[in-house]
C-alpha positions in Angstrom: 126.5 123.7 38.9 123.9 126.6 39.0 123.0 128.5 42.1 119.6 126.8 42.1 121.1 123.3 41.9 123.4 124.1 44.8 120.5 125.3 46.9 118.4 122.2 46.1 121.3 119.9 47.0 121.9 121.7 50.2 118.2 121.4 51.1 118.3 117.7 50.3 121.2 117.2 52.7 119.6 119.1 55.5 116.4 117.0 55.1 118.4 113.8 55.3 120.2 115.0 58.5 116.9 116.0 60.1 115.4 112.6 59.2 118.3 110.7 60.8 118.1 112.9 63.9 114.4 112.1 64.1 115.0 108.4 63.9 117.6 108.6 66.7 115.4 110.6 69.0 112.5 108.2 68.4 114.7 105.3 69.3 115.8 107.0 72.5 112.7 108.7 73.7 110.0 106.6 71.9 107.7 104.5 74.1 104.7 102.5 73.1 101.8 100.9 75.0 101.7 97.1 75.3 100.8 95.4 72.1 98.0 93.3 73.6 96.5 92.6 77.0 97.6 88.9 77.0 101.4 89.4 77.4 103.7 91.6 79.5 105.2 94.7 78.0 109.0 94.8 77.2 110.8 97.7 75.6 114.1 99.5 75.5 113.0 101.8 78.3 112.7 98.7 80.5 116.4 97.9 80.1 117.4 101.5 80.9 115.3 101.3 84.1 117.0 98.1 85.1 120.3 99.8 84.8 119.1 102.6 87.0 118.2 100.1 89.8 121.9 99.0 89.9 123.0 102.7 90.1 120.6 103.6 92.9 122.1 104.3 96.2 122.5 101.4 98.6 121.8 102.2 102.3 123.0 98.8 103.6 125.8 98.9 106.1 128.2 96.4 107.8 127.1 94.7 111.0 129.6 93.4 113.5 128.7 89.7 113.4 130.8 88.9 116.4 128.8 91.2 118.7 125.7 90.3 120.6 123.2 93.2 120.1 120.7 94.3 122.6 117.3 95.7 121.6 118.2 99.3 122.2 121.3 98.9 120.1 119.3 97.4 117.2 116.8 100.3 117.5 119.7 102.8 117.2 121.0 101.1 114.1 117.5 101.1 112.5 116.9 104.8 113.3 120.3 105.6 111.7 120.1 103.4 108.6 116.5 102.5 107.8 115.7 104.3 104.6 112.2 105.2 105.9 113.7 107.6 108.5 115.9 109.2 105.8 113.0 109.8 103.5 110.8 111.3 106.3 113.7 113.6 107.3 114.2 114.8 103.8 110.4 115.5 103.5 110.6 117.6 106.6 113.6 119.5 105.2 111.6 120.1 102.1 108.8 121.6 104.1 111.3 123.8 105.9 112.5 125.1 102.6 108.9 125.7 101.5 108.3 127.7 104.7 111.4 129.9 103.8 110.0 130.4 100.3 106.6 131.6 101.8 108.3 133.9 104.3 110.2 135.6 101.5 106.9 137.3 100.5 107.3 139.6 103.5 110.3 141.2 101.8 110.6 143.2 98.6 112.0 141.7 95.4 114.8 143.5 93.7 115.8 142.7 90.1 118.8 144.2 88.2 119.2 144.3 84.4 122.1 145.4 82.2 121.0 146.1 78.6 123.1 146.9 75.5 121.2 147.7 72.3 122.5 148.8 68.8 120.1 150.1 66.1 120.9 151.2 62.6 118.1 152.5 60.4 117.5 154.9 57.5 115.5 157.8 58.8 113.4 159.9 56.3 113.9 163.6 57.0 113.0 166.4 54.5 113.3 165.0 51.0 115.9 162.3 51.6 116.9 159.4 53.9 119.6 159.8 56.4 121.6 156.9 58.0 121.1 156.8 61.7 122.8 154.6 64.3 122.0 154.5 68.1 124.0 152.6 70.7 122.5 152.3 74.2 123.9 151.0 77.5 121.5 150.8 80.4 121.6 149.6 84.0 118.1 149.3 85.5 116.7 148.2 88.9 113.2 147.1 89.7 112.0 147.1 93.4 108.6 145.6 94.0 106.9 145.3 97.4 103.5 144.5 98.7 102.7 146.9 101.4 99.6 145.1 102.8 97.2 142.5 101.7 94.9 142.0 104.7 96.4 138.8 105.9 96.9 136.8 102.7 100.6 136.4 103.1 100.4 135.7 106.8 97.8 133.0 106.0 100.1 131.4 103.5 103.0 131.6 106.0 100.9 130.0 108.8 99.8 127.2 106.4 103.5 126.5 105.5 104.5 126.6 109.2 101.7 124.1 110.0 102.8 121.9 107.1 106.3 121.9 108.5 105.0 121.0 111.9 103.0 118.2 110.3 106.1 116.9 108.5 108.1 117.0 111.8 105.4 114.9 113.5 105.3 112.6 110.5 109.1 112.2 110.9 108.5 111.2 114.6 105.8 108.8 113.6 108.2 107.2 111.1 110.6 106.6 113.9 107.8 105.1 116.0 106.9 102.7 113.2 110.5 101.7 112.6 111.0 101.1 116.3 107.9 99.0 116.4 109.1 97.0 113.3 112.4 96.3 114.9 110.8 95.3 118.3 108.4 92.9 116.7 111.1 91.4 114.4 113.4 91.1 117.5 110.8 89.3 119.6 109.8 87.0 116.7 113.4 86.0 116.4 113.6 85.4 120.2 110.5 83.3 119.9 111.8 81.3 117.0 115.1 80.7 118.8 113.2 79.6 121.9 111.0 77.3 119.8 114.1 75.8 118.3 115.5 75.2 121.8 112.2 73.6 122.7 112.2 71.5 119.6 115.8 70.4 120.4 114.8 69.3 123.9 111.7 67.6 122.5 113.9 65.7 120.1 116.2 64.6 122.9 113.2 63.4 124.9 111.9 61.5 121.8 115.3 59.9 121.4 115.2 58.9 125.1 111.8 57.3 124.7 113.0 55.4 121.6 116.0 54.2 123.4 113.9 53.0 126.3 111.5 51.2 124.0 114.5 49.6 122.2 116.0 48.4 125.5 112.6 46.9 126.6 112.3 45.2 123.2 115.7 43.7 123.5 114.8 42.4 127.0 111.6 41.0 125.7 109.5 43.5 127.7 108.1 45.5 124.8 106.7 44.8 121.3 107.9 46.0 117.9 104.9 48.4 117.5 106.1 50.2 120.6 109.5 50.8 119.0 107.9 51.9 115.8 105.6 54.3 117.7 108.7 55.7 119.4 110.5 56.2 116.1 107.4 57.9 114.7 107.5 60.3 117.7 111.2 61.0 117.1 110.6 61.7 113.4 107.8 64.1 114.3 110.2 65.9 116.7 112.8 66.1 114.0 110.1 67.6 111.6 109.1 70.2 114.2 112.8 71.1 114.7 113.3 71.8 111.0 110.1 74.0 111.0 111.6 75.9 113.9 114.9 76.3 112.1 113.1 77.7 109.0 111.1 80.1 111.1 114.4 81.3 112.7 116.0 82.0 109.4 113.0 84.1 108.3 112.9 86.0 111.6 116.6 86.8 111.2 116.0 88.2 107.7 113.1 90.3 109.0 115.3 91.8 111.7 118.1 92.6 109.4 115.7 94.2 106.9 114.1 96.2 109.7 117.4 97.8 110.8 118.2 98.7 107.1 120.7 96.1 106.0 120.7 92.9 103.9 118.4 90.1 104.9 121.3 87.7 104.5 123.3 89.4 107.3 123.4 87.2 110.5 122.8 89.3 113.7 123.5 87.9 117.1 121.0 88.9 119.7 120.5 88.4 123.4 118.8 85.1 124.3 115.3 85.1 125.7 116.3 83.9 129.2 118.5 87.0 129.7 115.5 89.4 129.3 113.3 90.2 132.4 109.7 89.3 131.9 107.3 91.5 134.0 104.1 90.1 135.3 101.9 93.1 135.8 101.3 96.8 134.9 100.7 99.5 137.4 99.0 102.0 135.2 95.3 102.0 134.6 93.8 102.0 131.1 92.5 105.5 131.5 95.9 106.8 132.4 97.4 105.0 129.5 94.9 106.5 127.1 95.6 110.0 128.4 99.3 109.4 127.9 98.7 108.3 124.3 96.7 111.6 123.7 99.7 113.6 124.9 102.4 111.6 123.0 101.1 110.1 119.8 102.8 111.9 116.9 100.1 110.9 114.4 97.6 112.7 116.5 99.9 115.8 116.7 100.2 115.6 112.9 96.5 115.6 112.5 96.2 118.7 114.8 98.8 120.4 112.6 96.6 119.6 109.6 93.8 121.5 111.4 96.1 124.5 111.8 96.9 124.3 108.1 93.2 124.3 107.2 92.6 127.3 109.5 95.5 129.2 107.9 94.1 128.5 104.4 90.7 129.8 105.6 92.4 133.0 106.7 94.0 133.3 103.2 90.6 132.7 101.5 89.0 135.5 103.6 91.8 137.9 102.7 90.9 137.6 99.0 87.8 139.8 99.6 90.1 142.8 100.4 92.4 144.9 98.2 96.2 144.7 98.1 98.5 147.6 97.9 101.9 147.4 96.2 104.7 149.7 95.3 107.1 149.5 92.4 110.3 151.5 92.1 112.3 151.3 88.8 115.4 153.5 88.7 117.6 153.3 85.6 120.8 154.9 84.3 120.9 154.9 80.5 123.9 155.9 78.4 122.9 156.7 74.8 125.2 157.2 71.8 123.8 158.2 68.4 124.9 159.5 65.0 122.8 160.8 62.1 124.3 161.8 58.9 125.8 164.3 58.2 126.1 165.1 62.0 128.6 164.0 64.5 128.2 161.4 67.3 126.0 162.6 70.2 125.8 161.2 73.8 123.5 161.7 76.8 123.3 160.1 80.2 120.9 160.7 83.0 119.0 159.1 85.8 115.5 157.9 84.8 112.9 155.7 86.3 109.5 155.5 87.8 107.6 155.2 91.1 104.2 153.7 91.1 101.6 152.5 93.7 99.2 149.8 92.7 95.9 149.2 94.5 94.3 146.0 93.3 90.8 144.9 94.3 88.8 142.2 92.7 85.3 143.5 92.5 83.7 140.5 90.7 85.1 137.0 90.0 82.0 134.9 89.3 81.8 133.6 92.8 85.3 132.1 92.8 86.2 133.7 96.2 83.0 132.6 97.7 83.6 129.0 96.6 87.2 129.1 97.8 86.0 130.3 101.2 83.4 127.6 101.4 86.0 125.0 100.4 88.4 126.3 103.1 85.6 126.2 105.7 84.7 122.6 104.7 88.4 121.5 104.8 88.6 123.0 108.4 85.6 121.1 109.6 86.8 117.9 107.9 90.2 118.2 109.6 88.6 118.7 113.0 86.4 115.7 112.4 89.4 113.6 111.3 91.1 114.6 114.6 88.2 113.2 116.5 88.3 110.1 114.4 92.0 109.7 115.1 91.3 110.1 118.9 88.7 107.4 118.8 91.1 105.1 116.9 93.8 105.7 119.5 91.4 104.8 122.3 90.6 101.6 120.6 94.2 100.7 119.9 95.3 101.4 123.5 92.4 99.5 124.9 93.2 96.5 122.7 96.9 96.7 123.5 96.2 97.0 127.2 93.8 94.1 127.2 96.3 92.0 125.2 99.0 92.7 127.7 96.9 91.6 130.6 95.9 88.5 128.7 99.6 87.8 128.0 100.4 88.1 131.8 97.7 85.5 132.6 98.8 83.2 129.8 102.4 83.4 131.0 101.5 82.4 134.5 99.4 79.5 133.2 102.3 78.5 130.8 104.8 78.4 133.7 102.4 76.1 135.7 101.7 74.0 132.6 105.5 73.5 131.9 106.2 72.5 135.5 103.3 70.0 135.4 104.3 68.6 132.0 107.9 68.1 133.1 106.8 66.2 136.2 104.3 64.1 134.1 106.9 63.2 131.5 109.6 62.3 134.0 107.1 60.1 135.9 105.7 58.4 132.8 109.2 57.6 131.4 110.4 56.3 134.8 107.2 54.2 135.1 107.6 52.9 131.6 111.1 51.7 132.3 109.8 49.6 135.2 106.9 48.3 133.1 104.2 50.3 135.0 103.1 52.4 132.1 102.7 51.7 128.4 104.5 53.5 125.6 101.4 55.4 124.5 101.3 57.1 127.9 105.0 58.1 127.5 104.6 59.4 124.0 101.5 61.3 125.1 103.4 62.9 128.0 106.3 63.7 125.7 104.0 65.5 123.2 102.4 67.4 126.1 105.8 68.4 127.4 106.8 69.6 123.9 103.6 71.6 123.7 104.1 73.0 127.2 107.7 74.1 126.2 106.4 75.8 123.1 103.6 77.5 125.0 106.1 78.8 127.6 108.3 80.3 125.0 105.3 81.8 123.2 103.9 83.2 126.4 107.2 84.9 127.4 107.7 86.5 124.1 104.0 87.4 123.9 104.4 89.4 127.1 107.4 91.3 125.7 105.6 91.8 122.3 102.5 93.1 124.1 104.6 95.5 126.1 106.2 96.8 122.9 102.8 97.1 121.3 101.4 99.2 124.2 104.5 101.4 124.0 103.8 101.8 120.3 100.1 102.7 120.7 100.9 105.3 123.4 103.9 106.8 121.6 106.1 106.0 124.5 108.7 104.2 122.3 110.0 107.5 120.8 110.1 109.6 124.0 113.7 108.6 124.9 114.8 109.7 121.4 113.3 113.1 121.6 115.3 116.0 120.3 117.1 114.4 117.4 117.2 116.3 114.1 118.9 113.8 112.0 117.8 110.3 111.0 
């Protein structure tokens, strides 16, 4: 086989290998758009992503299902295990690292390099070429430092510091939202448990009415329609009980998810009758609003955004001034060389350079002017957004305060309603047994009692929910947890 044939065969083999590699890469990395708008897209990348979901970290934890948890204990679990607090914490840590990067501009940069170089050439000297070889070894340093820049670096550092402050307040606000999520889920669960108890009592009442109707029918004192009406009322009570049981299951799943574990985990909580229910609030609405201004982390975060905008404005103004930098580059070369017909030669000495660089942008087509205008507009927008946030807080506190007072009044009315409904039902049932009232009166009293029980449970949990909502709108819910640095 000739040399040319061998080269052609080698080239053919290399082409086939490259083609196979291209096919493999296209199968692994290739991705196409959906073929048509009528059908969902499916591809190999979808299956790889499904595998990634199984390998993702699972933050769920074991819950002691034999323990009865109080609300503070559930909040502690949520703050420690809810993924939202972990994500906000890591974002704050990222901003802390960004601040460290920006602060590093205050210090010089020092780079070191070790270089080895060999060169062999034919040098033309006189009337002939001479072989020449040079071997060099060099250790070099480069020190660069910005002496001053009229506030550009300090502006960037202030902006990074403000962004870290904003991230910290966002972290606090995440805790506020997680606490609110746990409290609302907790009170929904208490409400659903109370509604279940109410439905159980209503079913027992309906069964008592049915039994009384059946006894009167047996004694010839009632008619079959009376018994059927009583059975219908009992069936309605059983239906209401099943609805309450379903609501309780959903509320338990919501609470488990809020604390950061699986929705299928059963959590035992304190019953509603063990929780004190206040009946008034001593603080005025103006005092509550002032407290919200002093404590709301989202307002503090917005104020940090104003600081960020001011720092960027400072950096934009510094662009109109020059910057002065210094660069020091010492080096220690070691050179070896030979040129025929001479012997090897060597030299070594300290070399380097020292330079000052004064840089001043004289003309940039208006870029600095536009950046300054942009920074000024961002500052005014951040200040306006702060005023908007304050107005929003006032509205939220006013609404929460009003809802709480309404809940107090509803609770007092519900207590009176339940007492009256109990007396009315007892009297109607007793009168029916003696033939003084008809069955419709008894079933109506039974339905009114069931509604009164439901209203009482709702009113009690509504007071607790309104209190939690007021604590959320004022930022009071996170004050007891101040000072923590970990999620």
